[in-house]
C-alpha positions in Angstrom: -16.1 9.5 -17.3 -13.3 10.2 -14.7 -9.9 8.3 -14.9 -10.6 6.3 -11.6 -14.0 5.3 -12.7 -12.5 4.0 -16.0 -10.0 2.1 -14.2 -12.6 0.5 -12.0 -14.7 -0.4 -14.8 -11.7 -2.4 -16.4 -11.2 -4.5 -13.2 -13.6 -7.4 -14.1 -11.6 -7.9 -17.5 -8.4 -7.9 -15.6 -9.7 -10.3 -12.8 -10.7 -12.7 -15.5 -6.8 -13.1 -16.1 -6.6 -14.7 -12.8 -3.7 -14.1 -10.4 -1.6 -12.2 -13.0 -4.5 -9.9 -13.5 -5.3 -9.4 -9.8 -1.5 -8.7 -9.5 -1.9 -6.0 -12.4 -4.9 -4.4 -10.7 -2.9 -3.8 -7.4 0.1 -2.5 -9.4 -2.2 -0.1 -11.2 -3.3 1.3 -7.8 0.3 2.2 -7.1 1.1 3.5 -10.6 -1.9 5.6 -10.9 -2.6 6.9 -7.5 -6.0 8.5 -8.3 -7.4 5.1 -8.1 -9.0 4.5 -4.5 -7.5 1.5 -3.0 -10.3 0.8 -0.7 -12.5 0.4 -3.4 -10.1 -1.5 -5.5 -9.4 -4.1 -3.2 -13.1 -4.6 -2.0 -13.9 -5.3 -5.6 -11.0 -7.7 -6.1 -12.2 -9.5 -3.1 -15.7 -9.8 -4.9 -14.3 -10.7 -8.3 -11.3 -12.6 -7.5 -12.0 -14.9 -4.4 -14.7 -17.5 -5.1 -13.8 -19.6 -2.2 -11.9 -19.1 1.1 -9.1 -21.5 -0.3 -8.3 -18.9 -2.9 -7.6 -15.9 -0.4 -3.9 -16.8 0.3 -3.0 -16.9 -3.2 -5.0 -13.8 -4.0 -3.5 -11.9 -1.1 0.0 -12.7 -2.1 -0.6 -11.8 -5.8 -2.1 -8.4 -4.9 0.8 -8.0 -2.4 3.3 -8.6 -5.1 1.5 -6.1 -7.7 1.5 -3.4 -4.9 5.3 -3.9 -4.4 5.9 -3.8 -8.1 4.1 -0.6 -8.6 6.0 1.0 -5.7 9.4 -0.3 -7.0 8.5 1.4 -10.3 8.2 4.9 -8.4 11.2 3.9 -6.4 13.2 3.4 -9.4 12.4 6.7 -10.7 13.2 8.4 -7.5 16.7 6.8 -7.6 17.0 7.9 -11.2 16.4 11.5 -10.2 18.6 11.7 -7.5 18.5 13.9 -4.4 18.5 17.4 -5.9 16.0 16.7 -8.8 13.9 14.4 -6.8 13.6 16.8 -3.9 12.3 19.3 -6.4 9.9 16.9 -7.9 8.7 15.6 -4.6 8.0 19.2 -3.0 6.4 20.3 -6.2 4.2 17.2 -6.1 3.2 17.7 -2.5 2.2 21.4 -3.3 0.0 20.3 -6.1 -1.6 17.6 -4.0 -2.1 20.1 -1.1 0.1 18.2 1.1 2.3 20.1 3.6 6.0 20.2 3.0 6.6 19.2 6.6 5.2 15.6 5.6 8.1 15.1 3.3 10.6 16.4 5.6 9.3 14.2 8.5 9.5 11.3 6.0 13.1 12.0 5.3 13.8 12.1 9.0 12.0 8.7 9.6 13.8 7.1 6.7 17.3 8.2 7.9 16.6 6.6 11.3 14.3 3.7 10.6 13.8 3.1 6.9 12.0 -0.4 7.3 9.8 0.7 9.9 9.0 3.9 8.0 8.2 2.0 4.9 6.1 -0.6 6.4 3.9 1.9 8.5 3.8 4.1 5.6 2.0 1.5 3.6 -0.9 1.5 6.1 -1.6 5.2 5.6 -4.1 6.0 2.8 -2.2 8.9 1.0 1.4 8.2 2.2 1.3 4.6 0.9 0.5 5.8 -2.7 3.2 8.5 -2.8 6.0 7.5 -0.6 7.9 5.1 -3.1 9.3 8.1 -5.1 10.8 9.9 -1.9 12.2 6.4 -0.9 14.2 6.2 -4.2 15.2 9.9 -3.8 16.6 9.1 -0.3 18.4 6.0 -1.5 16.6 3.8 0.9 18.2 0.2 0.2 16.1 -1.5 -2.3 15.9 -4.9 -0.5 14.6 -3.7 2.6 12.3 -1.3 0.8 10.8 -4.2 -1.2 10.4 -6.5 1.8 8.8 -3.7 3.9 6.4 -2.7 1.2 5.4 -6.2 0.5 4.6 -6.9 4.1 2.7 -3.4 4.5 0.7 -4.3 1.4 0.0 -7.6 2.9 -1.5 -6.0 6.1 -3.4 -3.3 4.0 -4.9 -5.5 1.4 -5.9 -8.5 3.5 -8.9 -7.0 5.5 -10.4 -5.5 2.3 -9.9 -8.6 0.1 -11.6 -10.6 3.1 -14.3 -7.8 3.3 -15.0 -8.3 -0.6 -15.2 -11.9 -0.3 -17.6 -11.6 2.6 -19.8 -9.2 0.6 -19.9 -11.5 -2.4 -21.1 -14.2 0.1 -23.7 -11.7 1.5 -22.1 -12.3 4.9 -21.1 -8.6 5.4 -23.4 -5.5 4.7 -22.2 -3.2 2.0 -22.1 -0.2 4.4 -19.9 -1.9 6.9 -17.5 -3.7 4.7 -15.0 -0.8 4.4 -15.2 0.1 8.1 -14.6 -3.3 9.2 -11.6 -3.7 7.0 -10.2 -0.3 8.4 -10.8 -1.3 11.9 -8.9 -4.6 11.3 -5.9 -2.6 9.9 -6.0 -0.1 13.0 -6.0 -3.3 15.2 -3.0 -4.9 13.2 -1.1 -1.6 13.6 -1.6 -1.6 17.3 -0.4 -5.1 17.6 2.7 -4.3 15.5 3.5 -1.3 17.7 3.1 -3.2 20.8 5.3 -6.1 19.4 8.0 -3.4 18.4 7.9 -2.1 21.8 8.2 -5.6 23.5 11.1 -6.4 21.1 13.0 -3.1 21.6 16.0 -3.6 23.8 15.9 -1.7 27.1 18.3 1.0 27.7 19.4 -0.4 30.9 20.5 -3.5 28.9 22.7 -1.5 26.8 
């Protein structure tokens, strides 16, 4: 049995612990990035949401768990520091067959727009699992990182949790649950980008 299959198998036991167990599930997804987040949050939606009234608390608990898991890796990055941290991150990108340009681009984005980079990074499947360590290495301010990570986790987790609940109620077909959730995330991304452009001060006004 693979590590990810084993972790998915223990989800029902953790879900039985209530909101704390669901928060632990989402923290594990960040602590052990081999766990596929799409499957995880669909299962949490099926196991942890019995009624629509449960959704807000489950969404908040899982977002808090995602933030806690990210803050762990963020703390490791701060402890490593820039020199050792760069070596660890670059070694990690090579092992995962991720181009080094990804890390260099992330560094540039963090220096210019740390909150925005963190928020949108939480909405990219591979990046969301690994970006906390570089954020710590680059000493991104912790409060802003935590807030942006929580908000990004809310946007990412919610469509999958809702889809999982709809699967449980047999309202949504199994083969359309994940695509529907991903489409919802893309739509939210477009709306957020549009809002950022509208709220950005024009050059002529400067």
